[in-house]
N, C-alpha and C positions, 0 to 999 in steps of 0.2 A: 274297200273293193270286196266284192262278193267272191264266194268260192267259185262260182261259174264264170265270173269275169277274170279271176286269176287263171283258172284253167285255160280260158280261151287266149289270154295274153301270153301265157308261158308255153302253150302248145302241149299241155298235159291234160289227160283224162280227168274229169271232175271227181270220179270215184277214188282216183289215186290221190288227189288233193285231199279228200276226206279222210283217206287212210293216214296220210301224213299228219293231219290236224289231230287225229285220234291216237298217234303214235303207234299205229298198227304196222306202218311200213318206214323203213329207212330211206334216206335221200342220197342218191348218187351225186357225185360232183357235177355231172351234166345237169341234173335236175336242179341242183342247188344254184347253179349259174342261170338257168332259165328263170327261176323264181326271183332271184335278185334283180335280173333285168326287168321282169314284169312289174315287180314292186318298187323299183327304182331306189334300191338301197344297196349299201356296201355288204359283201359277204359276212364280215364281222358283225353287222347289225342284225342280220338274219340269224345268225348262230349264237347270239348273245343270250345268256340266261334271261328268263322273264324278269321284268322289272328293271333291267339295264338296257333296254333297247331305246334307241332314239328314232324318232320318226322324221322323215323329210317332207 
């Protein structure tokens, strides 16, 4: 999924998605929930350290 697609699916501005990707912004619980729903993953998967993520 592209950043634009994720932004649309989650109802989040694309620039905010970019800031999250670049670790320039932190993520609130509400935004985390939107991202997990848009990506169809469990919250634990989204928050897992790199290399420990499972894809669905």
